[in-house]
Phi, psi and omega in degrees: 000137178220162178076342183198146170249019179248135179223131178299137176295340180255050184278353194303312182294316182295320179290323176300318178296321179295325178294319176300323179295321177294318178300325184297333177297322184276321182204093179301323182294312179295321180297317179296317177300313183295316182290315187274329188239301183077185181265119187258143176201127177054040177079004180244153181247137179233140178262343176058042167205158174210170183209166177212136177255121182250119189254354187076208180289135182225160168241147184245127177229109175050055178066024174235131175274137171241125180234142175267359181272115181279351177242114178243166184240133173249116176261139178215142184214149178198144173284349181273077187296309185296314185278308190275301188298314180296320178295321180294316180297318177300318179298319180294324180290323183277317185278319179062007176196162171212153178227148179232142178226122178212139180051042177065017176249115180259127179229129179250133179248129171267129182275108182272327187202143174228132181214153178273135177261127181301141178290145179281169168274144182250139183234177186294336175217126184219152176255135181240143174253130179280121173276334172221149190298155182265134178237128172221137184229164171214182176249132178226148180282134177215123181055040177080004180232148176278126183230157178289133179239130179266126178295143171256157186297335182262014175282180180306114185294331180292319176298316181296318179297317179296317180295318179296316180298315180300319179296316180293322180294319177299317178295321177302314180299319181290321181289316187262349179066031180206163180292152177269132183238009182276190184253009176078192181230152170265139184240133172206145182287159170282095187295326179296319177298314181298316180298319179297315182294317180294324178298326179268009177074020180274142178268140179256353173262146180229135174255123183233140180260131172265113192257048174298317173246108187300332181275343180223068181293151178262126182271127179245132174251118185240166181243145183218097177198151175299152179216163177248144169237140178226130179133230189289117180290337178295320178288325175300317180296320177302312180296321180295320184274324186253349182104143175270140177077208188250170175057036183297321183289355172261009177089042177233145171084020175273133184227153174243151177284129180283140178283000000 
C-alpha cells in the first residue's frame, strides 16, 4: 500500500470495480460477460467469485480504517480457473497496482506478489473462518410491502441453513452443469466464539454501505463469526471457491478452513 494508510470502511464496491479492471487485462470478453451478465439460474445472477481484504490491526475513525501495516493481503477465489483466475493473474502482472476510492478516500495498492494458495481437503464436518462477512437475505412483508430482509446470526438457524443450501446448490449447478443430487449441508455457528464476543460486548453483525451511487448508498447487514458445516463436501468446496451466501462479487462470504 502506498500514498495512504487510510481506507474507507465502505471500500467494497470500489475494490470490486478495481478487480474487474485487472480481469480486463487478461480477457476483455470474459470480463464484460461477467460484469454485465454473469451466470444465470432461476432468475438469479451469480458472478462465481469473491474476495477479502485483510488489513491487520486497524483503528476506525468516522467510517475510515487506519492501518499502520504497509503490507496488506487481498484474497480472491473462483471455481472458474481458466477464465477468472488466469485473467486475474495476468492483470496483476500487467497493472502492478490497483487503487480504490470510496467516500473521498483514495488508496493505492502496489502489487508486490501474487501466488496461488493450495486448496484444502474437505471432510464431513469442518469449521470455517470468515475472511469477509456473510450475507443471506429473504423477503418479508413490512407495512404491506415485500421488502428485503437480512438475516442476523441469532435468527432461526433452520431458515438460514435452508437459504445457504439453496444458494450453494444453485452455484453447484452452474459450476458443474448438472443437477445436484446430494443431501446438502448442516450449518451451525461456533457458539463458544459468539458467547465470548457477546460477553465482551462485541457485535457480530456488520452494516456496510455499497457506494455505487454516492448519494444513494445501499445498506448491507452482514454476519461475521466462525461456523461449522457438516455433510456434503462438494457443497463445502463450492462455498470455499465461489463464496458462501450472497453478494460475493462485492466481497462477502469468503471463508478459510480453520486449522
